[in-house]
N, C-alpha and C positions, 0 to 999 in steps of 0.2 A: 504494500500500500504506500503510495507516494505521500510525502510529508510536505505541507505547505506552511510557511511562516508569513503571517500577516503583520506588517508594521503599520499601525494606524492608531492615531490618538483619539479618534471619535469612537467611543465604545459601542454606540448603537450601530454604526456602519460596520465596524469590525465584527460584531455579533452576527449581522445579516450575512456578511461575506463568509464567515465561519460556517454558519448553518447550511448554506447552499453548497459549500465545498464538501462538508461532511456528507450531505445527501448525494453528492457526486462521487463519493467513494474515497475521499482524501482524509488523512489525519491532519489536524490543523492546530497550530499554536499562535498566540497573539502577543505581540510586543506593543506597548502603548507609547513608547518613546524611542527616539533615534538611538540613544545609548543602549537601551535594552535590546533593540533590534540588532545592533552591531554585535553585542555579546552573544545573543542567541544564534544569530546567523553564522558566527564564527565557530559554533560548536560542531558544525558539519553534519547535523542531524536532518537537514532539510534538502528537498529536491527542487524546490522553487520558492522564491521570495516575492510576495506581493507587497509593494512598497508605495505608501502614500508620500507625495512630495512635500505637502504642507504640514510639516511636523514642528512642534515647538522645540526650542533649543537647537539641537542638531537637525538641520533640515534633510529632506530626502535626498537631495543631490549629494550632500556630504556623506550620508549613510551609504549610498550606492557606490560612491568612489572608494570608500574605506573597505566595504565588503568585497568589491571587485579585486582588491589587491591579493586576496587569498582564495576567493571562490570562483568557480567557473560554472556554477549552476545558473539557470535562467532567473533573471530579475525582471519582473513585470511591474512597471511603475504606474501608479494611479494619480491622475492630475485632474483638478477642476478647471484648469486653465485651457483655453482654446488656442493660445498663441503657439505657432510652430516653433518659435525660438526656445520655449521651455521644453518642448518635446525633443528638439535637436540637442539641447544641453543635457537632458537626461540620458539620451542615447550616447552622447559623448562621454558621459561619466561611467558608462558600462552597462546601462540597462539594455535588455534584449528587445523589449517591446513596451508599449504603453496602452492604457485604456483611459478614456476620458469620462469623468463624471458629468451628468448622471448616467448610469448604465444599468442594463437589466442583469440581475444576478445570474440568469441562465447564460447570458452572453459572456459574463465573467468566467463561469465554469468552462464554457466552450473554448475561450481564449487560453485559459490555463492548460487545458488538455492539449490544445494544438501546439503550444509552446513546449510542453513536456515531450510530446511526440516528436517534434522537430529536433529537440535536444538529443533524444535517444537515438534517432536516426544518424545524427552527426557523430555521436559517440561510437555507434556500431561501425560506421564507416571508418573512423579513425582506428578502431580496434582491428578491423580487417586489414587495413593498410599496414599497421604495425606488425600484424601476424605473418606477413610475407614480405620478402625482399626480392625484387626482380631487377636485374641488370643485364642488358643485352638479351641473349637467349637463355639465361640462367634464372630459374625461379626457385627460391628457397622458402618453404612453408614452415614457419617456426612451430605452430601448434602440433603438426604431425611429424615434424623433423624429417620432411621429405624434400628431395631436390630433383628438379626436372631440367633437362637440357634439350632445347628444341621440342618441348612437350613430352619427351621420353624420360621416365624416372631413372635416375642413376642411384646405385646403392653405395652409401658412404658409411664407413665405420664411425664410431662415436666421436673420436678425436678429429677425424677428417671433417665431419660435419661442424664441429665446434670451431675448428680453424677457418673453414670457409665462411661461416656465419660472422666470425669476428672480422675477417678481412673485408667482406662485403659491407658490413655495418660501418666500417671505417675506410671506405673507398678512397683511393688516391693518397693515403697516408703510408709512409714507408715505416716498416717495423723491422728491427733487427731480429736475428735468430733468438738472441737472449730474451728480448721482450716477448716474442711470440711464445717461447717455451714457458716463461713465467706466467703469461696470461692463460694459456691453454692447459698446461700440465701442472703448474703451481711450483712453488719453491721447494716443496718437500718431495716432489716426484723423483723417481729413480730413472735416470737417463742423462742425456746430454743434448746439446744444441743440434747435433747431427740428426736427432729425431725429427726436428722441424723440417729439415731438408728432405728426409724420406717421405714425410706426409705431404709436403708440397708437391713432390714428384708424383705421388699417388693421385693427388687431386687433379693435377694437370692431365694425367692419363684418362681421368674420368669425365672432365668437363671441357677440356680443350680439343678443338678439332685437330690441331697440330701441336702436341705436347712439347716438341723440341723448339717451337717458335710460339710460345704462349701468348694468347690475346688478352687474357684476364689476369692471371697470377704472374706478375713480372718480377724478375730479379733486378734489383738495383745494386750494381756491383760495388762492393765495399760498404754497403749500407744495410741491405736486407731485402725484404719483399714488400710488394704492394699489390692491391687489387685495382685494376684499371677498369672503370665502368664503361 
């Protein structure tokens, strides 16, 4: 169940918003001041914040700016003002959207659901993008630890996979044998830097069209190796 934080100093309005959101299937908490809203918002318990701009003391603009420093959840600002400049200012402070008073409670619930759905879609897209790395004709899927070259899966041993993932995740950066050994095998591992060269050669045989003239995993003489995207 999604959790909503309402930051609103008008108790009657906050109660109406809470009641409709609860009916809409949300858990709701209310903060009556900007200071309380900041403290509660920073707790990380909420999926969306409904923020009134006209607050006593710390106004909604300042609350939004402060919360946005640490939160990436949707912030939907509520304003009684019709001027575009206030809406632009709120969006500039980090709000994701706005709703203008007076509004229908049903419209409010619909807007909140729409903003949450959009946020979830974006997060899922980001997760999928992070879950796989593709460069050229090489696709590495982190969730399943599978690697494909030109659409055909190639079988990699555990350390081969970890070495390839590290190099692809740090493309165009040159790493010495010593650094690669420490990153992949660890300080306490039994072996030596020659292990790196052996695994590099095995990787080239599996992912390169011409292992003797590698396109991706390149040797930088006197320095180490790099993955060329």
